[in-house]
Every structure is written in structure tokens, then in C-alpha cells.
C-alpha positions as MATLAB code, in Angstrom:
seq = 'MSLESGPFMTMVTLGLAGFVIFPWQALIGALLTPSATAWWACRFGMHLPRHKVMMAATPATGVE';
ca = [
       5.864  -13.820   36.276;
       6.657  -11.344   39.390;
       7.613   -8.014   39.141;
      10.819   -8.988   41.621;
      12.353  -10.675   37.949;
      13.301   -7.052   37.085;
      13.237   -5.204   33.858;
      15.358   -7.440   31.556;
      13.195  -10.653   32.060;
      10.190   -8.872   31.453;
      11.475   -7.405   28.055;
      12.634  -11.022   27.494;
       9.332  -12.286   28.171;
       7.429   -9.954   25.772;
       9.840  -10.148   23.309;
       9.420  -13.933   22.906;
       5.555  -13.642   23.109;
       5.940  -10.915   20.655;
       8.551  -12.647   18.553;
       5.853  -15.945   18.097;
       3.009  -13.646   16.436;
       5.478  -11.517   14.126;
       4.741  -12.655   10.955;
       8.297  -14.074    9.625;
       7.662  -12.113    6.152;
       7.850   -9.103    7.211;
      11.191   -9.886    9.407;
      12.543  -11.130    6.226;
      11.574   -7.812    4.777;
      12.733   -5.810    6.805;
      16.384   -7.073    7.411;
      16.855   -7.803    3.376;
      15.770   -4.051    2.593;
      18.454   -2.194    4.893;
      21.153   -4.723    3.581;
      20.168   -4.508    0.306;
      20.388   -0.840    0.261;
      23.840   -0.489    1.657;
      25.029   -2.657   -1.144;
      23.520   -0.999   -4.037;
      24.878    2.337   -2.488;
      28.463    0.840   -2.181;
      27.988   -0.616   -5.128;
      26.975    2.915   -7.569;
      29.655    4.738   -4.977;
      32.443    3.235   -6.248;
      31.965    4.217   -9.724;
      31.470    7.690   -9.006;
      34.771   10.113   -9.608;
      35.467   12.029   -6.187;
      36.240   15.295   -8.461;
      32.630   15.102   -9.752;
      31.536   14.552   -5.965;
      33.523   17.424   -4.828;
      32.375   19.862   -7.360;
      28.634   18.800   -6.170;
      29.453   19.579   -3.255;
      30.833   22.761   -3.363;
      28.209   24.826   -4.161;
      25.953   23.667   -1.252;
      28.761   24.284    1.378;
      29.965   27.187   -0.022;
      33.605   26.904   -0.297;
      35.788   26.953   -3.101;
];
């Protein structure tokens, strides 16, 4: 690999070299955590009454 190939090819080469030694369990865990968190937040957020959310936000913002 030479310096003339540019930063893109350098990053591709280093990325592939690092991906080979990266444990796949850690990759799956890192990807599953944000998707599961977003799913649960959406699931529980749909059942919140909108007026209770606004009442809770009113003291924090100072808007009446």
C-alpha cells in the first residue's frame, strides 16, 4: 500500500484489517442495543397521554 492511493483506500484497508479481528459478538451487541432501545422507547411512548407530558414539561420550561 502506498501513500499515493489516498486516504480513502487507506481507511478501507485499515477498516478491513480491523474488521477481521473484531469479535462478531461485540458487533451484534452494539447494533442490537440502539435498535432495541429505540423500539422500546417508541412502544412505551405511544401509551403516554399527551397532556401529562405537557404538564410535566411546564415547570421545567417556565411556560404556562
